[in-house]
Every structure is written in structure tokens, then in C-alpha cells.
N, C-alpha and C positions, 0 to 999 in steps of 0.2 A: 674554266670554273675556279681552278686553283688561284689564278691571278686575281679574280674578283674577290675571293675570300681573303687572300693576302692583303689586298688593298683595303678591304673593309677592316681587317684587324689593325692595320697600320693607322688608318683614319681614327678608329675608336681609341687606340692607345694614345695618339696625339691629342685627341679631345680630352681624354682623362688627364694628361699631363698639364694642359693649359688651365683646366679648372682647378687642379690641385695647387698650382702656383698662385692662384688668386685667393685661395682660402687662407685666412689668418685666424690664429687663436685669439680670442678676445681676452683682454685684460680688464676684467669687470670693474676694478677700482679706477682704472684710467677712464673707462667709459662713463662711470659715475661722476668723476670730476669734470669731464668734458661737458656733460649735460648742464652742470651748474655754470661752468665758464661760458658756454654758449648762451644760456638764458640770461646772463648778466652782462657780458661783454657787448653783444650786438645791440641791445637797447642803449647801452652807454654811448656807443658810437653815434647814436641819434640824440644824445643829450638826456636820455631817460635813465636816471641813476637809482630810482626806487628799487629795481630788482637787486642790485648789488647791496644796497642798504639793507634790504630785507633778508638777503641770503649770504651775507659775508661770513657769518658763523658756520653755516652749512658748507661753504667753500673750504674753510679751515678743516672741518671734519673730514671732508672728502680728500683733501690733500694729505692729511695725516694717515688716513686709511690706505691711500695709494702708496705712500712711502713705506708703510709697515707691511704691505702685502708682498706675497711671493710672486715674482714674474712668471707667467706661463711659458711653456716651451716656445722657443723662437725669439725670446727677448733676452737681452743681456742686462740684468739688473745692475751690474757694476757700472755699465756705461751711462746709466741715467741716475745713479745714486746721488751725485753731487747736485744735479739739476732738481731732483725731487726735494732735496734738502732746502734749496733756494725757494722752491715753490711753496713749501710749508712755511718757511719763515716769512716770505712775502705775503702769503695769505693771512698769517697772524697779524702782520703789520697793517694790512688793509682793513682787517676786522677792527683793529684798535682805532684806526683813523675814522671808521664809521661810528664807533662808539663815542669817539671824541668830537663827533660832528664836524669833521674837517670839511674844507670847502670842496665844491664839486670838481674843480680843476685838479686838485691834488688826488681826489679819489679816481678820476678818469686816468690820470697819469700812472697811478699805482696799479690799477686794473690792467692797463695797457702793458705795463712791464710784466705782470703775471701772465698775460696772454702770450707775450714773447717767450717767456720761460716754458710755458706749456708747449708751444710749437717747437721749441728747441728739443724738448723731450720727445715729442712726436717724431721729429726728424731722426733722432737717434734710434728710436724704436723701428722706424721704417728701414733704416740702414741695416739694423740687426736682423729683422725678419726677412729681408731680401737676400741674405747670405746663404 
């Protein structure tokens, strides 16, 4: 009986460890930016630029909010600081291009660059939260 209880305790503790490792603290400003990026980038891949044209100002607001926010536990804000700065300036540039009615190819290129910066930040966040 002791062996059964011991095995049960070990199994339960291992289960608890594996689920704890999967949990991440949400960075709500990162999630908010991601929603706008996702809703604009994926349609642009299909040639649909209306979403980014309609939401470029919102993208700037979300990027600025993210840059100004305090990183939750498990994230190293210093590691992503420079990339967040690039994300804000790039979002502002894209918004200005939209206002100036730039051609679609230029908008797609700029949005793609911002998407790359976003993934650069996400990668740095993944590395930090897995430490």
C-alpha cells in the first residue's frame, strides 16, 4: 500500500510540474498588439489591405501602449526594449504611409517588416520565459 501511495504522490507531483511549466503570464499589451497585427497581416498576405488601412492608427496606439507597459514576471523588458522601440517607430511610419495613400506594395512591405519585428520580440519573450 505504501508503494501505491508513493507512486501516486510522485505521479501527481510530476503532473503538477508539467502543467506549471506550460503556464505563462500574459502580457496584456503584447496580446492586444498581436490581435491587431493578426487581423491586418493575414488579410494583407491575401492582397486585402483594407484592414491595415482602417486599423493603422490603432496599431500605433497598441505598439505605444506595449512599449510603455511594465513587463509581467517572467519577461525581461530590457531584452525587448530596442525591438519595441523599432515596432513603435515602424507602426508610426506605416500609419503615415496609409495617410499618404502609399501604394499597396509599399504598405505590404512595411507591414511585413513590422510582422518580422513582432516575431523577433516574441522570440525574445519565449527565450526569457523558458529560463
